[in-house]
N, CA, C and O atoms as a GROMACS GRO file, in nm:
protein
  608
    1MET      N    1  -3.240   4.795   1.477
    1MET     CA    2  -3.098   4.813   1.458
    1MET      C    3  -3.023   4.739   1.569
    1MET      O    4  -3.053   4.755   1.687
    2ALA      N    5  -2.924   4.657   1.529
    2ALA     CA    6  -2.846   4.580   1.626
    2ALA      C    7  -2.751   4.673   1.701
    2ALA      O    8  -2.698   4.770   1.645
    3ILE      N    9  -2.730   4.640   1.826
    3ILE     CA   10  -2.637   4.719   1.908
    3ILE      C   11  -2.495   4.667   1.883
    3ILE      O   12  -2.471   4.546   1.888
    4ASP      N   13  -2.405   4.756   1.857
    4ASP     CA   14  -2.264   4.722   1.836
    4ASP      C   15  -2.193   4.736   1.969
    4ASP      O   16  -2.176   4.848   2.018
    5PRO      N   17  -2.150   4.623   2.032
    5PRO     CA   18  -2.088   4.632   2.164
    5PRO      C   19  -1.955   4.708   2.164
    5PRO      O   20  -1.914   4.759   2.268
    6THR      N   21  -1.888   4.716   2.050
    6THR     CA   22  -1.761   4.788   2.045
    6THR      C   23  -1.781   4.937   2.029
    6THR      O   24  -1.693   5.015   2.064
    7GLY      N   25  -1.895   4.977   1.975
    7GLY     CA   26  -1.921   5.118   1.952
    7GLY      C   27  -1.865   5.168   1.820
    7GLY      O   28  -1.895   5.281   1.780
    8VAL      N   29  -1.783   5.088   1.752
    8VAL     CA   30  -1.715   5.133   1.630
    8VAL      C   31  -1.813   5.170   1.520
    8VAL      O   32  -1.786   5.263   1.444
    9ASN      N   33  -1.924   5.100   1.511
    9ASN     CA   34  -2.017   5.126   1.401
    9ASN      C   35  -2.125   5.228   1.436
    9ASN      O   36  -2.217   5.248   1.357
   10GLN      N   37  -2.116   5.291   1.548
   10GLN     CA   38  -2.213   5.392   1.586
   10GLN      C   39  -2.180   5.522   1.512
   10GLN      O   40  -2.063   5.562   1.508
   11PRO      N   41  -2.280   5.588   1.454
   11PRO     CA   42  -2.254   5.711   1.377
   11PRO      C   43  -2.174   5.816   1.454
   11PRO      O   44  -2.088   5.882   1.395
   12GLY      N   45  -2.200   5.832   1.581
   12GLY     CA   46  -2.129   5.933   1.658
   12GLY      C   47  -1.980   5.903   1.672
   12GLY      O   48  -1.900   5.994   1.694
   13VAL      N   49  -1.945   5.777   1.659
   13VAL     CA   50  -1.804   5.738   1.666
   13VAL      C   51  -1.741   5.741   1.528
   13VAL      O   52  -1.631   5.793   1.511
   14ARG      N   53  -1.810   5.685   1.430
   14ARG     CA   54  -1.755   5.676   1.294
   14ARG      C   55  -1.722   5.813   1.234
   14ARG      O   56  -1.635   5.823   1.148
   15SER      N   57  -1.790   5.917   1.279
   15SER     CA   58  -1.765   6.050   1.224
   15SER      C   59  -1.655   6.125   1.300
   15SER      O   60  -1.619   6.237   1.262
   16ARG      N   61  -1.601   6.064   1.405
   16ARG     CA   62  -1.496   6.130   1.486
   16ARG      C   63  -1.370   6.044   1.485
   16ARG      O   64  -1.364   5.938   1.547
   17LEU      N   65  -1.270   6.093   1.414
   17LEU     CA   66  -1.148   6.017   1.393
   17LEU      C   67  -1.082   5.972   1.523
   17LEU      O   68  -1.041   5.857   1.534
   18SER      N   69  -1.072   6.060   1.621
   18SER     CA   70  -1.002   6.025   1.745
   18SER      C   71  -1.075   5.912   1.818
   18SER      O   72  -1.011   5.822   1.873
   19LEU      N   73  -1.209   5.916   1.821
   19LEU     CA   74  -1.284   5.809   1.886
   19LEU      C   75  -1.269   5.677   1.809
   19LEU      O   76  -1.254   5.571   1.869
   20LEU      N   77  -1.274   5.685   1.679
   20LEU     CA   78  -1.261   5.566   1.596
   20LEU      C   79  -1.122   5.503   1.613
   20LEU      O   80  -1.111   5.381   1.628
   21MET      N   81  -1.019   5.586   1.612
   21MET     CA   82  -0.883   5.535   1.631
   21MET      C   83  -0.868   5.472   1.770
   21MET      O   84  -0.805   5.367   1.784
   22ALA      N   85  -0.924   5.536   1.871
   22ALA     CA   86  -0.914   5.483   2.007
   22ALA      C   87  -0.983   5.348   2.018
   22ALA      O   88  -0.930   5.255   2.080
   23LEU      N   89  -1.102   5.336   1.960
   23LEU     CA   90  -1.174   5.210   1.968
   23LEU      C   91  -1.106   5.099   1.889
   23LEU      O   92  -1.098   4.985   1.935
   24VAL      N   93  -1.057   5.131   1.770
   24VAL     CA   94  -0.987   5.030   1.690
   24VAL      C   95  -0.857   4.990   1.761
   24VAL      O   96  -0.824   4.872   1.769
   25GLY      N   97  -0.785   5.089   1.813
   25GLY     CA   98  -0.662   5.058   1.888
   25GLY      C   99  -0.690   4.973   2.010
   25GLY      O  100  -0.615   4.880   2.039
   26SER      N  101  -0.796   5.003   2.079
   26SER     CA  102  -0.833   4.925   2.197
   26SER      C  103  -0.870   4.782   2.158
   26SER      O  104  -0.832   4.688   2.228
   27ALA      N  105  -0.943   4.766   2.048
   27ALA     CA  106  -0.979   4.631   2.002
   27ALA      C  107  -0.856   4.551   1.966
   27ALA      O  108  -0.846   4.433   2.001
   28ILE      N  109  -0.762   4.613   1.895
   28ILE     CA  110  -0.638   4.544   1.858
   28ILE      C  111  -0.559   4.507   1.984
   28ILE      O  112  -0.510   4.395   1.995
   29ALA      N  113  -0.547   4.601   2.077
   29ALA     CA  114  -0.473   4.575   2.201
   29ALA      C  115  -0.538   4.463   2.283
   29ALA      O  116  -0.470   4.374   2.332
   30ASP      N  117  -0.670   4.469   2.297
   30ASP     CA  118  -0.741   4.367   2.376
   30ASP      C  119  -0.728   4.230   2.313
   30ASP      O  120  -0.696   4.133   2.382
   31ARG      N  121  -0.752   4.220   2.183
   31ARG     CA  122  -0.742   4.089   2.116
   31ARG      C  123  -0.598   4.041   2.111
   31ARG      O  124  -0.573   3.921   2.127
   32GLY      N  125  -0.506   4.132   2.090
   32GLY     CA  126  -0.365   4.094   2.091
   32GLY      C  127  -0.322   4.043   2.227
   32GLY      O  128  -0.254   3.941   2.238
   33ASP      N  129  -0.363   4.116   2.331
   33ASP     CA  130  -0.331   4.076   2.469
   33ASP      C  131  -0.388   3.937   2.499
   33ASP      O  132  -0.320   3.852   2.557
   34GLU      N  133  -0.512   3.916   2.459
   34GLU     CA  134  -0.580   3.787   2.480
   34GLU      C  135  -0.504   3.674   2.409
   34GLU      O  136  -0.478   3.570   2.469
   35ALA      N  137  -0.467   3.696   2.283
   35ALA     CA  138  -0.397   3.593   2.205
   35ALA      C  139  -0.256   3.569   2.260
   35ALA      O  140  -0.211   3.454   2.266
   36LEU      N  141  -0.187   3.674   2.299
   36LEU     CA  142  -0.053   3.658   2.355
   36LEU      C  143  -0.057   3.579   2.485
   36LEU      O  144   0.026   3.490   2.506
   37ARG      N  145  -0.152   3.611   2.572
   37ARG     CA  146  -0.164   3.538   2.699
   37ARG      C  147  -0.196   3.391   2.676
   37ARG      O  148  -0.141   3.303   2.744
   38ALA      N  149  -0.284   3.365   2.581
   38ALA     CA  150  -0.329   3.228   2.556
   38ALA      C  151  -0.219   3.141   2.494
   38ALA      O  152  -0.211   3.022   2.521
   39THR      N  153  -0.135   3.201   2.411
   39THR     CA  154  -0.039   3.118   2.338
   39THR      C  155   0.106   3.140   2.378
   39THR      O  156   0.188   3.050   2.364
   40GLY      N  157   0.138   3.258   2.427
   40GLY     CA  158   0.278   3.285   2.456
   40GLY      C  159   0.308   3.317   2.601
   40GLY      O  160   0.425   3.329   2.639
   41GLY      N  161   0.204   3.331   2.683
   41GLY     CA  162   0.227   3.365   2.823
   41GLY      C  163   0.275   3.506   2.845
   41GLY      O  164   0.328   3.538   2.952
   42LEU      N  165   0.259   3.591   2.745
   42LEU     CA  166   0.296   3.733   2.755
   42LEU      C  167   0.169   3.816   2.758
   42LEU      O  168   0.059   3.764   2.736
   43ASP      N  169   0.184   3.944   2.787
   43ASP     CA  170   0.073   4.037   2.767
   43ASP      C  171   0.124   4.149   2.676
   43ASP      O  172   0.240   4.150   2.636
   44ALA      N  173   0.036   4.242   2.644
   44ALA     CA  174   0.070   4.348   2.549
   44ALA      C  175   0.189   4.431   2.597
   44ALA      O  176   0.272   4.472   2.515
   45MET      N  177   0.199   4.456   2.727
   45MET     CA  178   0.311   4.536   2.777
   45MET      C  179   0.441   4.458   2.769
   45MET      O  180   0.545   4.515   2.736
   46ASP      N  181   0.438   4.328   2.798
   46ASP     CA  182   0.558   4.245   2.781
   46ASP      C  183   0.604   4.253   2.636
   46ASP      O  184   0.723   4.269   2.608
   47TYR      N  185   0.509   4.241   2.545
   47TYR     CA  186   0.539   4.246   2.402
   47TYR      C  187   0.603   4.379   2.364
   47TYR      O  188   0.700   4.383   2.288
   48MET      N  189   0.549   4.489   2.417
   48MET     CA  190   0.606   4.619   2.387
   48MET      C  191   0.751   4.628   2.438
   48MET      O  192   0.839   4.678   2.367
   49VAL      N  193   0.774   4.580   2.559
   49VAL     CA  194   0.910   4.584   2.616
   49VAL      C  195   1.006   4.506   2.527
   49VAL      O  196   1.115   4.554   2.496
   50LEU      N  197   0.967   4.385   2.485
   50LEU     CA  198   1.054   4.303   2.400
   50LEU      C  199   1.080   4.372   2.266
   50LEU      O  200   1.192   4.371   2.217
   51ALA      N  201   0.976   4.430   2.208
   51ALA     CA  202   0.991   4.498   2.078
   51ALA      C  203   1.084   4.619   2.090
   51ALA      O  204   1.168   4.641   2.003
   52VAL      N  205   1.069   4.696   2.196
   52VAL     CA  206   1.155   4.813   2.216
   52VAL      C  207   1.299   4.769   2.240
   52VAL      O  208   1.392   4.828   2.185
   53LEU      N  209   1.319   4.666   2.320
   53LEU     CA  210   1.454   4.615   2.344
   53LEU      C  211   1.518   4.568   2.214
   53LEU      O  212   1.637   4.590   2.191
   54ASP      N  213   1.440   4.504   2.129
   54ASP     CA  214   1.492   4.451   2.004
   54ASP      C  215   1.532   4.561   1.907
   54ASP      O  216   1.636   4.551   1.842
   55GLU      N  217   1.452   4.665   1.897
   55GLU     CA  218   1.476   4.770   1.797
   55GLU      C  219   1.560   4.887   1.848
   55GLU      O  220   1.641   4.942   1.773
   56SER      N  221   1.542   4.924   1.974
   56SER     CA  222   1.602   5.049   2.023
   56SER      C  223   1.726   5.030   2.109
   56SER      O  224   1.809   5.120   2.117
   57GLU      N  225   1.739   4.915   2.172
   57GLU     CA  226   1.852   4.888   2.262
   57GLU      C  227   1.876   5.003   2.359
   57GLU      O  228   1.982   5.066   2.356
   58PRO      N  229   1.778   5.032   2.445
   58PRO     CA  230   1.794   5.144   2.540
   58PRO      C  231   1.912   5.122   2.633
   58PRO      O  232   1.948   5.009   2.665
   59GLY      N  233   1.974   5.233   2.676
   59GLY     CA  234   2.093   5.226   2.759
   59GLY      C  235   2.067   5.204   2.907
   59GLY      O  236   2.161   5.187   2.984
   60SER      N  237   1.939   5.206   2.948
   60SER     CA  238   1.907   5.186   3.090
   60SER      C  239   1.761   5.145   3.104
   60SER      O  240   1.682   5.157   3.010
   61GLN      N  241   1.727   5.097   3.222
   61GLN     CA  242   1.587   5.065   3.250
   61GLN      C  243   1.501   5.190   3.243
   61GLN      O  244   1.387   5.184   3.198
   62LEU      N  245   1.555   5.302   3.289
   62LEU     CA  246   1.481   5.428   3.286
   62LEU      C  247   1.451   5.469   3.142
   62LEU      O  248   1.340   5.512   3.111
   63GLU      N  249   1.547   5.455   3.054
   63GLU     CA  250   1.524   5.487   2.913
   63GLU      C  251   1.423   5.391   2.852
   63GLU      O  252   1.339   5.432   2.772
   64LEU      N  253   1.430   5.264   2.890
   64LEU     CA  254   1.332   5.165   2.843
   64LEU      C  255   1.191   5.207   2.884
   64LEU      O  256   1.099   5.201   2.804
   65ALA      N  257   1.175   5.248   3.009
   65ALA     CA  258   1.044   5.291   3.059
   65ALA      C  259   0.994   5.410   2.976
   65ALA      O  260   0.877   5.414   2.938
   66ARG      N  261   1.082   5.504   2.949
   66ARG     CA  262   1.044   5.623   2.870
   66ARG      C  263   1.001   5.582   2.730
   66ARG      O  264   0.900   5.630   2.679
   67LEU      N  265   1.078   5.495   2.667
   67LEU     CA  266   1.046   5.452   2.531
   67LEU      C  267   0.915   5.373   2.524
   67LEU      O  268   0.846   5.374   2.422
   68CYS      N  269   0.880   5.305   2.633
   68CYS     CA  270   0.754   5.229   2.639
   68CYS      C  271   0.638   5.314   2.686
   68CYS      O  272   0.524   5.269   2.685
   69GLY      N  273   0.666   5.437   2.728
   69GLY     CA  274   0.560   5.524   2.779
   69GLY      C  275   0.503   5.473   2.910
   69GLY      O  276   0.382   5.483   2.933
   70SER      N  277   0.588   5.419   2.994
   70SER     CA  278   0.543   5.356   3.118
   70SER      C  279   0.622   5.408   3.237
   70SER      O  280   0.731   5.464   3.222
   71ALA      N  281   0.566   5.388   3.354
   71ALA     CA  282   0.635   5.427   3.477
   71ALA      C  283   0.753   5.333   3.501
   71ALA      O  284   0.742   5.213   3.478
   72PRO      N  285   0.866   5.387   3.547
   72PRO     CA  286   0.983   5.302   3.573
   72PRO      C  287   0.954   5.185   3.666
   72PRO      O  288   1.003   5.075   3.644
   73GLY      N  289   0.874   5.208   3.770
   73GLY     CA  290   0.841   5.100   3.864
   73GLY      C  291   0.768   4.985   3.798
   73GLY      O  292   0.789   4.869   3.831
   74LYS      N  293   0.681   5.019   3.704
   74LYS     CA  294   0.607   4.914   3.631
   74LYS      C  295   0.702   4.833   3.544
   74LYS      O  296   0.690   4.710   3.535
   75ILE      N  297   0.796   4.900   3.481
   75ILE     CA  298   0.893   4.832   3.394
   75ILE      C  299   0.980   4.737   3.477
   75ILE      O  300   1.012   4.627   3.432
   76VAL      N  301   1.018   4.778   3.597
   76VAL     CA  302   1.100   4.692   3.683
   76VAL      C  303   1.028   4.560   3.710
   76VAL      O  304   1.088   4.453   3.702
   77GLY      N  305   0.898   4.568   3.742
   77GLY     CA  306   0.820   4.446   3.767
   77GLY      C  307   0.812   4.357   3.645
   77GLY      O  308   0.823   4.235   3.656
   78ILE      N  309   0.792   4.417   3.529
   78ILE     CA  310   0.786   4.341   3.404
   78ILE      C  311   0.920   4.274   3.378
   78ILE      O  312   0.926   4.157   3.342
   79LEU      N  313   1.028   4.350   3.395
   79LEU     CA  314   1.161   4.294   3.372
   79LEU      C  315   1.194   4.182   3.469
   79LEU      O  316   1.257   4.083   3.431
   80ASP      N  317   1.151   4.195   3.594
   80ASP     CA  318   1.173   4.087   3.692
   80ASP      C  319   1.113   3.958   3.640
   80ASP      O  320   1.178   3.853   3.642
   81GLN      N  321   0.991   3.965   3.593
   81GLN     CA  322   0.920   3.847   3.544
   81GLN      C  323   0.985   3.793   3.416
   81GLN      O  324   1.002   3.672   3.403
   82LEU      N  325   1.021   3.880   3.324
   82LEU     CA  326   1.084   3.836   3.199
   82LEU      C  327   1.223   3.778   3.225
   82LEU      O  328   1.265   3.683   3.158
   83GLU      N  329   1.294   3.835   3.321
   83GLU     CA  330   1.427   3.784   3.355
   83GLU      C  331   1.417   3.645   3.418
   83GLU      O  332   1.498   3.558   3.388
   84GLN      N  333   1.319   3.624   3.503
   84GLN     CA  334   1.298   3.492   3.565
   84GLN      C  335   1.272   3.385   3.460
   84GLN      O  336   1.307   3.269   3.478
   85ARG      N  337   1.209   3.425   3.350
   85ARG     CA  338   1.179   3.331   3.241
   85ARG      C  339   1.294   3.316   3.142
   85ARG      O  340   1.285   3.237   3.049
   86GLY      N  341   1.402   3.392   3.163
   86GLY     CA  342   1.517   3.382   3.074
   86GLY      C  343   1.500   3.454   2.942
   86GLY      O  344   1.572   3.426   2.846
   87ILE      N  345   1.405   3.546   2.937
   87ILE     CA  346   1.375   3.618   2.813
   87ILE      C  347   1.462   3.743   2.799
   87ILE      O  348   1.497   3.783   2.688
   88VAL      N  349   1.496   3.805   2.912
   88VAL     CA  350   1.586   3.920   2.914
   88VAL      C  351   1.693   3.896   3.020
   88VAL      O  352   1.680   3.812   3.108
   89VAL      N  353   1.799   3.972   3.007
   89VAL     CA  354   1.904   3.971   3.108
   89VAL      C  355   1.939   4.116   3.139
   89VAL      O  356   1.942   4.202   3.051
   90ARG      N  357   1.964   4.142   3.268
   90ARG     CA  358   2.007   4.276   3.310
   90ARG      C  359   2.154   4.267   3.350
   90ARG      O  360   2.195   4.179   3.425
   91GLU      N  361   2.230   4.361   3.297
   91GLU     CA  362   2.373   4.368   3.328
   91GLU      C  363   2.406   4.507   3.378
   91GLU      O  364   2.350   4.606   3.331
   92ARG      N  365   2.495   4.515   3.473
   92ARG     CA  366   2.540   4.646   3.522
   92ARG      C  367   2.617   4.717   3.413
   92ARG      O  368   2.698   4.657   3.343
   93ASP      N  369   2.591   4.845   3.399
   93ASP     CA  370   2.663   4.929   3.304
   93ASP      C  371   2.806   4.940   3.354
   93ASP      O  372   2.828   4.985   3.467
   94PRO      N  373   2.905   4.899   3.275
   94PRO     CA  374   3.045   4.905   3.322
   94PRO      C  375   3.094   5.048   3.349
   94PRO      O  376   3.191   5.067   3.422
   95HIS      N  377   3.027   5.147   3.291
   95HIS     CA  378   3.066   5.286   3.310
   95HIS      C  379   2.990   5.354   3.423
   95HIS      O  380   3.032   5.459   3.472
   96ASP      N  381   2.878   5.294   3.464
   96ASP     CA  382   2.797   5.351   3.571
   96ASP      C  383   2.726   5.236   3.641
   96ASP      O  384   2.620   5.192   3.598
   97ARG      N  385   2.785   5.187   3.750
   97ARG     CA  386   2.735   5.068   3.818
   97ARG      C  387   2.594   5.084   3.875
   97ARG      O  388   2.531   4.986   3.915
   98ARG      N  389   2.544   5.208   3.879
   98ARG     CA  390   2.407   5.230   3.928
   98ARG      C  391   2.303   5.194   3.824
   98ARG      O  392   2.186   5.172   3.857
   99ARG      N  393   2.345   5.187   3.698
   99ARG     CA  394   2.250   5.160   3.589
   99ARG      C  395   2.256   5.015   3.546
   99ARG      O  396   2.361   4.951   3.548
  100SER      N  397   2.139   4.964   3.508
  100SER     CA  398   2.131   4.831   3.449
  100SER      C  399   2.096   4.844   3.302
  100SER      O  400   2.006   4.920   3.264
  101ILE      N  401   2.167   4.770   3.221
  101ILE     CA  402   2.137   4.763   3.078
  101ILE      C  403   2.061   4.633   3.056
  101ILE      O  404   2.104   4.527   3.100
  102VAL      N  405   1.949   4.642   2.988
  102VAL     CA  406   1.864   4.526   2.966
  102VAL      C  407   1.880   4.482   2.821
  102VAL      O  408   1.879   4.563   2.728
  103ARG      N  409   1.894   4.351   2.803
  103ARG     CA  410   1.907   4.296   2.668
  103ARG      C  411   1.819   4.173   2.654
  103ARG      O  412   1.791   4.102   2.750
  104LEU      N  413   1.776   4.150   2.531
  104LEU     CA  414   1.706   4.025   2.500
  104LEU      C  415   1.806   3.911   2.497
  104LEU      O  416   1.919   3.928   2.450
  105THR      N  417   1.766   3.796   2.547
  105THR     CA  418   1.847   3.675   2.533
  105THR      C  419   1.811   3.610   2.400
  105THR      O  420   1.719   3.654   2.331
  106ALA      N  421   1.883   3.504   2.364
  106ALA     CA  422   1.848   3.428   2.244
  106ALA      C  423   1.705   3.374   2.257
  106ALA      O  424   1.628   3.378   2.161
  107ASP      N  425   1.671   3.323   2.376
  107ASP     CA  426   1.534   3.277   2.399
  107ASP      C  427   1.435   3.392   2.386
  107ASP      O  428   1.324   3.374   2.336
  108GLY      N  429   1.475   3.510   2.431
  108GLY     CA  430   1.389   3.627   2.421
  108GLY      C  431   1.360   3.663   2.277
  108GLY      O  432   1.248   3.701   2.244
  109ARG      N  433   1.460   3.652   2.191
  109ARG     CA  434   1.438   3.680   2.048
  109ARG      C  435   1.341   3.579   1.988
  109ARG      O  436   1.256   3.614   1.906
  110THR      N  437   1.353   3.453   2.029
  110THR     CA  438   1.260   3.349   1.982
  110THR      C  439   1.119   3.378   2.030
  110THR      O  440   1.023   3.365   1.953
  111VAL      N  441   1.106   3.417   2.156
  111VAL     CA  442   0.974   3.452   2.212
  111VAL      C  443   0.916   3.571   2.136
  111VAL      O  444   0.797   3.572   2.104
  112LEU      N  445   0.998   3.672   2.107
  112LEU     CA  446   0.951   3.790   2.033
  112LEU      C  447   0.905   3.750   1.893
  112LEU      O  448   0.802   3.799   1.847
  113GLU      N  449   0.978   3.664   1.825
  113GLU     CA  450   0.937   3.620   1.691
  113GLU      C  451   0.801   3.551   1.697
  113GLU      O  452   0.716   3.573   1.610
  114GLY      N  453   0.780   3.468   1.799
  114GLY     CA  454   0.651   3.402   1.815
  114GLY      C  455   0.540   3.502   1.845
  114GLY      O  456   0.430   3.491   1.793
  115ALA      N  457   0.571   3.599   1.929
  115ALA     CA  458   0.472   3.702   1.963
  115ALA      C  459   0.439   3.787   1.840
  115ALA      O  460   0.323   3.823   1.819
  116ASP      N  461   0.540   3.818   1.759
  116ASP     CA  462   0.515   3.893   1.636
  116ASP      C  463   0.417   3.818   1.547
  116ASP      O  464   0.325   3.877   1.490
  117ALA      N  465   0.436   3.687   1.535
  117ALA     CA  466   0.347   3.606   1.451
  117ALA      C  467   0.205   3.606   1.507
  117ALA      O  468   0.108   3.614   1.430
  118ILE      N  469   0.191   3.598   1.638
  118ILE     CA  470   0.059   3.601   1.701
  118ILE      C  471  -0.010   3.734   1.674
  118ILE      O  472  -0.127   3.737   1.634
  119VAL      N  473   0.061   3.843   1.695
  119VAL     CA  474   0.003   3.977   1.676
  119VAL      C  475  -0.027   4.002   1.528
  119VAL      O  476  -0.129   4.064   1.496
  120GLU      N  477   0.058   3.955   1.440
  120GLU     CA  478   0.030   3.971   1.296
  120GLU      C  479  -0.099   3.898   1.258
  120GLU      O  480  -0.175   3.946   1.174
  121GLY      N  481  -0.125   3.783   1.321
  121GLY     CA  482  -0.251   3.712   1.297
  121GLY      C  483  -0.371   3.791   1.344
  121GLY      O  484  -0.474   3.796   1.276
  122VAL      N  485  -0.359   3.853   1.460
  122VAL     CA  486  -0.468   3.937   1.513
  122VAL      C  487  -0.490   4.056   1.421
  122VAL      O  488  -0.604   4.090   1.389
  123GLU      N  489  -0.382   4.120   1.378
  123GLU     CA  490  -0.394   4.234   1.288
  123GLU      C  491  -0.461   4.193   1.157
  123GLU      O  492  -0.548   4.263   1.107
  124ALA      N  493  -0.420   4.078   1.101
  124ALA     CA  494  -0.477   4.031   0.976
  124ALA      C  495  -0.627   4.009   0.991
  124ALA      O  496  -0.705   4.041   0.901
  125GLU      N  497  -0.667   3.954   1.104
  125GLU     CA  498  -0.810   3.930   1.129
  125GLU      C  499  -0.887   4.061   1.140
  125GLU      O  500  -0.992   4.077   1.078
  126LEU      N  501  -0.834   4.153   1.220
  126LEU     CA  502  -0.906   4.278   1.243
  126LEU      C  503  -0.902   4.373   1.123
  126LEU      O  504  -0.991   4.456   1.106
  127LEU      N  505  -0.800   4.361   1.042
  127LEU     CA  506  -0.786   4.450   0.927
  127LEU      C  507  -0.819   4.378   0.796
  127LEU      O  508  -0.777   4.422   0.689
  128ALA      N  509  -0.894   4.269   0.805
  128ALA     CA  510  -0.924   4.186   0.688
  128ALA      C  511  -0.998   4.262   0.579
  128ALA      O  512  -0.990   4.225   0.462
  129ASP      N  513  -1.070   4.369   0.614
  129ASP     CA  514  -1.143   4.446   0.514
  129ASP      C  515  -1.053   4.538   0.433
  129ASP      O  516  -1.098   4.600   0.336
  130LEU      N  517  -0.927   4.548   0.472
  130LEU     CA  518  -0.832   4.631   0.398
  130LEU      C  519  -0.744   4.543   0.309
  130LEU      O  520  -0.711   4.430   0.346
  131THR      N  521  -0.708   4.595   0.193
  131THR     CA  522  -0.614   4.524   0.107
  131THR      C  523  -0.475   4.534   0.169
  131THR      O  524  -0.453   4.612   0.262
  132ALA      N  525  -0.382   4.455   0.119
  132ALA     CA  526  -0.244   4.460   0.168
  132ALA      C  527  -0.186   4.600   0.148
  132ALA      O  528  -0.115   4.652   0.234
  133ASP      N  529  -0.216   4.661   0.034
  133ASP     CA  530  -0.168   4.797   0.009
  133ASP      C  531  -0.227   4.897   0.108
  133ASP      O  532  -0.157   4.985   0.158
  134GLU      N  533  -0.356   4.882   0.138
  134GLU     CA  534  -0.420   4.972   0.234
  134GLU      C  535  -0.362   4.953   0.374
  134GLU      O  536  -0.343   5.051   0.447
  135ARG      N  537  -0.334   4.829   0.413
  135ARG     CA  538  -0.272   4.805   0.545
  135ARG      C  539  -0.134   4.869   0.550
  135ARG      O  540  -0.095   4.927   0.652
  136GLY      N  541  -0.059   4.859   0.440
  136GLY     CA  542   0.072   4.923   0.434
  136GLY      C  543   0.062   5.074   0.443
  136GLY      O  544   0.142   5.138   0.510
  137GLN      N  545  -0.037   5.130   0.376
  137GLN     CA  546  -0.058   5.274   0.381
  137GLN      C  547  -0.098   5.318   0.522
  137GLN      O  548  -0.048   5.419   0.571
  138LEU      N  549  -0.187   5.243   0.586
  138LEU     CA  550  -0.226   5.274   0.723
  138LEU      C  551  -0.104   5.272   0.815
  138LEU      O  552  -0.087   5.361   0.898
  139HIS      N  553  -0.022   5.170   0.800
  139HIS     CA  554   0.099   5.159   0.881
  139HIS      C  555   0.190   5.280   0.859
  139HIS      O  556   0.241   5.339   0.955
  140ASP      N  557   0.209   5.317   0.734
  140ASP     CA  558   0.294   5.433   0.703
  140ASP      C  559   0.238   5.561   0.764
  140ASP      O  560   0.313   5.642   0.819
  141LEU      N  561   0.107   5.580   0.754
  141LEU     CA  562   0.046   5.701   0.809
  141LEU      C  563   0.058   5.704   0.962
  141LEU      O  564   0.090   5.808   1.019
  142LEU      N  565   0.034   5.592   1.026
  142LEU     CA  566   0.044   5.588   1.173
  142LEU      C  567   0.186   5.614   1.220
  142LEU      O  568   0.206   5.678   1.324
  143ARG      N  569   0.286   5.565   1.146
  143ARG     CA  570   0.426   5.590   1.184
  143ARG      C  571   0.461   5.738   1.176
  143ARG      O  572   0.551   5.784   1.246
  144ARG      N  573   0.392   5.812   1.093
  144ARG     CA  574   0.421   5.956   1.078
  144ARG      C  575   0.367   6.039   1.193
  144ARG      O  576   0.406   6.154   1.209
  145ILE      N  577   0.278   5.982   1.273
  145ILE     CA  578   0.218   6.058   1.383
  145ILE      C  579   0.314   6.061   1.500
  145ILE      O  580   0.360   5.957   1.547
  146ASP      N  581   0.346   6.180   1.547
  146ASP     CA  582   0.436   6.198   1.661
  146ASP      C  583   0.351   6.210   1.787
  146ASP      O  584   0.304   6.318   1.821
  147VAL      N  585   0.332   6.097   1.855
  147VAL     CA  586   0.248   6.098   1.975
  147VAL      C  587   0.318   6.163   2.095
  147VAL      O  588   0.254   6.189   2.197
  148SER      N  589   0.448   6.188   2.082
  148SER     CA  590   0.520   6.253   2.192
  148SER      C  591   0.500   6.404   2.191
  148SER      O  592   0.532   6.472   2.288
  149ARG      N  593   0.447   6.457   2.080
  149ARG     CA  594   0.425   6.600   2.068
  149ARG      C  595   0.320   6.644   2.170
  149ARG      O  596   0.213   6.583   2.179
  150THR      N  597   0.349   6.747   2.244
  150THR     CA  598   0.252   6.796   2.342
  150THR      C  599   0.164   6.902   2.280
  150THR      O  600   0.205   6.976   2.191
  151VAL      N  601   0.043   6.907   2.328
  151VAL     CA  602  -0.053   7.007   2.280
  151VAL      C  603  -0.046   7.126   2.372
  151VAL      O  604  -0.057   7.112   2.494
  152ALA      N  605  -0.027   7.244   2.315
  152ALA     CA  606  -0.016   7.367   2.395
  152ALA      C  607  -0.151   7.418   2.436
  152ALA      O  608  -0.160   7.520   2.504
   0.00000   0.00000   0.00000
């Protein structure tokens, strides 16, 4: 029997949903990160920040960190790098000068569109065994999961 380096095909993993989801998620994240770095000069966390900025328009860096599930200090470093590249801009909140509002620039939207295409290619490769309908169903099911819910 061949050894599966990912562990995904091991019986002990395949029978446990949480382990299977973690391994598949890790594979998608790793391959996505690799492809983004190679072609777009971004990493998975940069991509998440851009996607959240595009869809959610957070009112502050702190809210952005919360929406990304990351420490505020880590987000500041990411934003510094993205701002230097002209992908995002930080503006002082006119109502509260202590807060910075972060926005995508036009170049940032272009970078995000390119990153979306890269990640969609990775997803298509990794999910090739699923039909388009099954991929849509998987997406719908995953969106229904509230990962912010705490376990008592």
